C-alpha positions in Angstrom: -89.1 -105.5 -106.5 -92.8 -104.9 -106.3 -93.2 -107.8 -103.9 -90.4 -106.6 -101.6 -91.8 -103.0 -101.5 -95.2 -104.4 -100.7 -93.8 -106.4 -97.9 -91.8 -103.5 -96.4 -94.7 -101.0 -96.6 -97.3 -103.5 -95.4 -95.2 -104.4 -92.4 -94.8 -100.7 -91.5 -98.6 -100.2 -92.0 -99.3 -103.1 -89.7 -97.1 -101.6 -87.0 -98.9 -98.3 -87.3 -102.4 -99.7 -88.1 -104.3 -97.8 -85.5 -102.5 -94.5 -86.2 -101.8 -94.1 -89.9 -104.4 -92.5 -92.2 -103.4 -91.5 -95.7 -102.0 -92.7 -99.0 -98.6 -94.4 -99.7 -97.3 -94.6 -103.3 -94.1 -95.9 -104.9 -93.8 -95.3 -108.6 -91.1 -96.3 -111.1 -90.3 -95.1 -114.7 -92.7 -97.8 -116.0 -95.6 -97.3 -113.6 -96.8 -98.0 -110.1 -94.9 -100.3 -107.9 -97.1 -99.9 -104.8 -100.1 -97.9 -103.8 -102.5 -98.0 -100.9 -105.0 -95.7 -99.4 -105.9 -96.1 -95.7 -108.3 -94.4 -93.3 -110.7 -91.6 -93.9 -110.5 -88.2 -95.4 -113.7 -87.2 -93.5 -114.2 -89.1 -90.3 -117.6 -87.7 -89.4 -119.1 -89.0 -92.7 -116.7 -92.0 -92.9 -115.5 -91.0 -96.4 -112.4 -93.1 -97.2 -109.1 -91.8 -98.5 -108.4 -92.8 -102.1 -105.3 -92.8 -104.2 -106.6 -89.5 -105.8 -107.2 -87.8 -102.4 -105.3 -84.5 -101.9 -103.7 -83.8 -98.5 -102.2 -80.8 -96.9 -98.4 -81.1 -97.2 -97.3 -78.4 -94.8 -93.6 -77.6 -95.3 -93.5 -79.8 -98.4 -94.7 -76.5 -99.9 -91.1 -75.3 -99.7 -90.3 -77.5 -102.7 -92.7 -75.3 -104.7 -91.3 -72.1 -103.3 -87.8 -73.2 -104.2 -88.9 -73.9 -107.7 -90.7 -70.5 -108.0 -87.5 -68.6 -106.9 -85.4 -70.7 -109.3 -87.7 -70.0 -112.2 -87.3 -66.2 -111.5 -83.5 -66.7 -111.5 -83.8 -68.7 -114.8 -85.7 -65.8 -116.4 -83.0 -63.3 -115.3 -85.3 -61.4 -112.9 -83.5 -62.4 -109.8 -80.1 -63.7 -108.6 -78.9 -65.8 -105.7 -76.8 -62.9 -104.5 -79.6 -60.3 -104.5 -80.1 -58.8 -101.1 -83.5 -59.1 -99.4 -83.4 -55.4 -98.4 -83.0 -54.4 -102.0 -85.9 -56.5 -103.2 -88.6 -55.7 -100.6 -90.0 -52.3 -99.9 -91.4 -53.2 -96.5 -89.9 -52.1 -93.1 -88.0 -55.2 -92.3 -87.2 -54.2 -88.7 -84.4 -56.2 -87.1 -83.8 -58.4 -90.2 -80.2 -58.3 -91.2 -79.6 -56.2 -94.3 -76.8 -58.6 -95.5 -79.3 -61.5 -96.1 -79.4 -62.7 -99.7 -81.8 -64.9 -101.6 -79.2 -67.7 -101.3 -79.2 -67.4 -97.5 -83.0 -67.7 -97.4 -83.2 -70.7 -99.8 -80.6 -72.7 -97.8 -81.9 -71.8 -94.3 -78.6 -70.0 -93.5 -80.0 -66.5 -93.1 -80.2 -66.5 -89.3 -83.4 -64.5 -89.5 -85.6 -64.7 -86.3 -88.3 -67.4 -86.9 -91.9 -66.9 -86.0 -92.3 -70.7 -85.9 -88.9 -71.9 -84.6 -88.4 -75.7 -84.8 -85.2 -75.2 -82.7 -87.3 -74.1 -79.7 -88.0 -76.7 -77.1 -91.4 -75.2 -76.5 -92.3 -74.6 -80.2 -95.8 -76.1 -79.8 -96.7 -73.9 -77.0 -95.4 -70.8 -78.8 -97.3 -71.5 -82.0 -100.5 -72.1 -80.0 -100.0 -68.7 -78.4 -99.3 -67.1 -81.8 -102.6 -68.5 -83.2 -104.5 -67.2 -80.2 -103.1 -63.7 -80.7 -103.3 -63.8 -84.5 -106.4 -65.9 -85.5 -105.7 -68.3 -88.4 -108.6 -67.1 -90.4 -106.7 -63.8 -90.9 -103.6 -65.4 -92.5 -104.7 -64.8 -96.0 -101.7 -63.0 -97.5 -98.0 -63.0 -97.0 -97.8 -59.4 -95.8 -99.8 -60.4 -92.7 -96.9 -62.5 -91.6 -94.5 -59.5 -91.3 -95.8 -58.5 -87.9 -94.9 -62.0 -86.6 -91.2 -61.7 -87.1 -89.8 -58.3 -88.1 -89.3 -57.5 -84.4 -87.4 -60.7 -83.7 -83.6 -60.5 -83.2 -81.4 -62.5 -85.6 -80.5 -66.0 -84.4 -77.1 -66.0 -86.0 -74.9 -64.2 -88.6 -76.0 -64.8 -92.3 -74.1 -67.8 -93.7 -72.9 -68.9 -90.3 -74.8 -72.2 -90.2 -77.9 -74.1 -91.2 -81.0 -73.2 -89.2 -84.4 -74.2 -90.5 -86.5 -71.1 -91.0 -90.2 -70.7 -91.8 -89.7 -67.0 -91.7 -87.1 -67.3 -94.4 -89.5 -69.0 -96.8 -92.2 -66.4 -96.1 -89.7 -63.8 -97.1 -89.0 -65.8 -100.3 -92.7 -65.7 -101.1 -92.7 -62.0 -100.7 -89.7 -61.8 -103.0 -91.7 -63.8 -105.6 -94.5 -61.3 -105.3 -92.2 -58.3 -105.5 -90.4 -59.6 -108.6 -93.3 -61.2 -110.5 -96.0 -58.6 -109.7 -98.6 -61.2 -108.7 -99.4 -63.1 -105.5 -97.1 -66.0 -104.5 -100.1 -68.4 -104.8 -101.0 -67.2 -108.3 -97.4 -67.4 -109.5 -97.0 -71.0 -108.3 -100.4 -71.9 -109.8 -99.6 -70.2 -113.2 -96.0 -71.2 -113.5 -95.8 -74.7 -111.9 -99.2 -76.2 -111.2 -101.1 -75.6 -114.5 -98.2 -76.1 -116.9 -97.4 -79.5 -115.3 -101.0 -80.7 -115.3 -101.2 -81.0 -111.5 -104.9 -81.5 -111.4 -105.4 -81.9 -107.7 -102.8 -79.5 -106.3 -103.6 -76.0 -105.0 -103.7 -73.4 -102.2 -107.2 -74.4 -101.2 -108.9 -72.5 -98.4 -109.6 -74.7 -95.4 -113.2 -73.4 -95.3 -113.6 -74.0 -99.0 -112.1 -77.4 -99.8 -112.9 -79.0 -103.2 -114.0 -82.6 -103.4 -111.8 -85.5 -102.4 -109.5 -83.4 -100.1 -108.6 -84.8 -96.7 -109.2 -82.9 -93.6 -106.3 -83.0 -91.1 -107.0 -84.4 -87.7 -105.4 -83.8 -84.3 -105.9 -85.7 -81.0 -106.4 -84.1 -77.6 -103.8 -85.8 -75.5 -105.9 -85.6 -72.3 -109.3 -86.7 -73.6 -108.3 -88.6 -76.7 -110.8 -86.7 -78.8 -110.1 -86.3 -82.5 -110.9 -83.0 -84.1 -110.1 -81.3 -87.4 -107.1 -78.8 -87.7 -109.1 -75.8 -89.0 -108.1 -73.7 -86.0 -104.5 -75.0 -85.9 -103.1 -73.9 -89.3 -103.5 -70.8 -91.5 -106.7 -70.7 -93.5 -104.8 -70.6 -96.8 -101.3 -71.9 -97.5 -98.3 -69.5 -97.7 -94.8 -69.9 -99.1 -93.5 -71.8 -96.0 -96.3 -74.4 -96.0 -100.0 -75.2 -96.6 -100.4 -76.3 -100.2 -102.5 -79.4 -100.9 -101.4 -82.2 -103.3 -101.9 -85.9 -104.1 -99.4 -88.7 -104.7 -99.9 -88.6 -108.5 -99.2 -84.9 -108.7 -96.1 -85.2 -106.6 -94.8 -87.9 -108.9 -95.5 -85.5 -111.8 -93.5 -82.8 -110.1 -90.5 -84.9 -109.5 -90.5 -86.2 -113.1 -91.0 -82.7 -114.5 -88.0 -81.4 -112.4 -85.6 -84.1 -113.6 -86.8 -83.8 -117.2 -85.9 -80.0 -117.1 -89.6 -79.1 -117.8 -89.7 -76.6 -115.0 -86.2 -75.2 -114.9 -83.3 -75.0 -117.3 -80.8 -77.9 -117.2 -78.3 -75.6 -115.5 -80.8 -74.4 -112.9 -82.1 -78.0 -112.4 -78.6 -79.1 -111.6 -78.2 -76.4 -109.0 -81.7 -77.1 -107.6 -81.0 -80.8 -107.1 -77.5 -80.3 -105.7 -76.7 -80.2 -101.9 -76.0 -76.7 -100.8 -75.5 -76.9 -97.1 -74.8 -79.7 -94.6 -77.6 -79.7 -92.1 -76.1 -80.2 -88.7 -72.5 -81.3 -88.6 -69.8 -82.8 -90.8 -70.9 -86.3 -90.0 -74.5 -85.7 -91.1 -75.5 -87.4 -94.3 -78.4 -85.0 -94.8 -78.0 -81.8 -96.7 -80.3 -79.0 -97.8 -80.6 -77.4 -101.3 -83.0 -74.8 -102.7 -86.2 -76.0 -101.1 -85.6 -79.7 -100.7 -83.4 -82.1 -98.7 -80.6 -84.2 -100.1 -79.4 -87.5 -98.6 -76.1 -89.1 -99.7 -74.3 -92.1 -98.2 -70.6 -91.2 -97.9 -69.8 -94.9 -98.3 -72.0 -95.6 -101.3 -72.1 -92.9 -104.0 -75.1 -94.6 -105.6 -77.2 -94.2 -102.5 -78.6 -90.7 -102.8 -82.1 -89.3 -102.8 -84.0 -85.9 -102.8 -86.9 -85.4 -100.5 -89.4 -82.9 -99.0 -91.1 -83.2 -95.6 -94.1 -81.7 -93.9 -95.3 -82.0 -90.4 -98.0 -79.8 -88.8 -101.3 -80.2 -86.9 -103.1 -82.9 -88.8 -100.3 -83.4 -91.4 -97.4 -85.8 -91.6 -95.9 -86.4 -95.1 -92.8 -87.1 -97.1 -92.2 -87.2 -100.9 -88.9 -88.4 -102.3 -87.1 -89.1 -105.6 -84.4 -91.7 -106.0 -82.4 -90.5 -109.1 -80.3 -93.6 -109.7 -83.5 -95.7 -109.9 -86.0 -93.3 -111.4 -88.4 -94.0 -108.5 -90.6 -91.6 -106.5 -92.1 -92.4 -103.1 -94.7 -90.4 -101.2 -96.6 -91.0 -98.0 -99.3 -88.4 -97.3 -101.0 -88.6 -93.9 -103.9 -86.6 -92.3 -103.2 -87.7 -88.7 -100.2 -86.3 -86.9 -99.8 -89.2 -84.5 -97.7 -91.3 -86.8 -94.3 -90.1 -88.2 -93.9 -91.2 -91.8 -90.2 -90.3 -92.1 -88.9 -93.7 -90.9 -90.8 -95.3 -93.7 -88.9 -93.2 -96.2 -85.6 -94.4 -94.9 -86.9 -98.0 -94.9 -87.9 -97.7 -98.5 -84.5 -96.1 -99.3 -82.7 -99.1 -97.7 -84.9 -101.5 -99.6 -84.4 -99.8 -103.0 -80.6 -99.6 -102.8 -80.1 -103.0 -101.3 -81.9 -104.8 -104.1 
């Protein structure tokens, strides 16, 4: 299997040779099946990416937020049916008072989104948002409230799936209200430290530790490459922005399935599909902070995954439960989409 994985990934890398910069890792129960680091974490000084390099994982952070909420449910401090309006003391403006924790976790709340992936002009809108609200000020979750409490609902709570960054910011605020500490500190104390994630954290973009990759964007008109320091919040929040490396993500998946983070009952719920994403023919589902793929024609072919795409970030991390294999691709250039590689790896693993 090692040789086959190497062939598939190497072929993909060759096709994307001029665009991909990052680390790709596939690991089984007995060790590494494939790993390669490509490109530079710091282009100006030509410092190469290494297997240990940490990358921003953008919305992959929602995996950690889902775990944080589920830990609070496990401890009896929270329930899926708790209403948001009963948990938060803030003026929530136009946010529907019927929204529950479950709605937020599964992207079925319908809350107006400050960064709406369903908008055709989402890039232009987020650029305008950053111009109005400079990214160096996005240091705490309360700051985000002004971005969305005035927005009308997109749909009725529970009506459908609609990916929502606002929903996960609200979940972070719930973590803070229930735990009594900041979202970032809760995730650090309850998930990062206990599971020995040595190169994972909410690093400030102007204070990065050693061996952390800068994210790079390209000016479409001039072709110039620049870092993403003015294109993403200075410190990650509950909807995105944590940094991690392939080894730590492997540890996270294995800690989840070994019930080291959540109780067996809560782990089962966490790893279960909760809502079908788009339509009844879609094989992709969403759970409590992660995606779930299942092939209706092959019950063995399932996998869990998290994705992240932002300025200077393009990543996936996946777990294949029937095989005990994790796969992650962490990139610090946005030009290349790594999601197709995930599906190629999935096809390979289940066809052999």
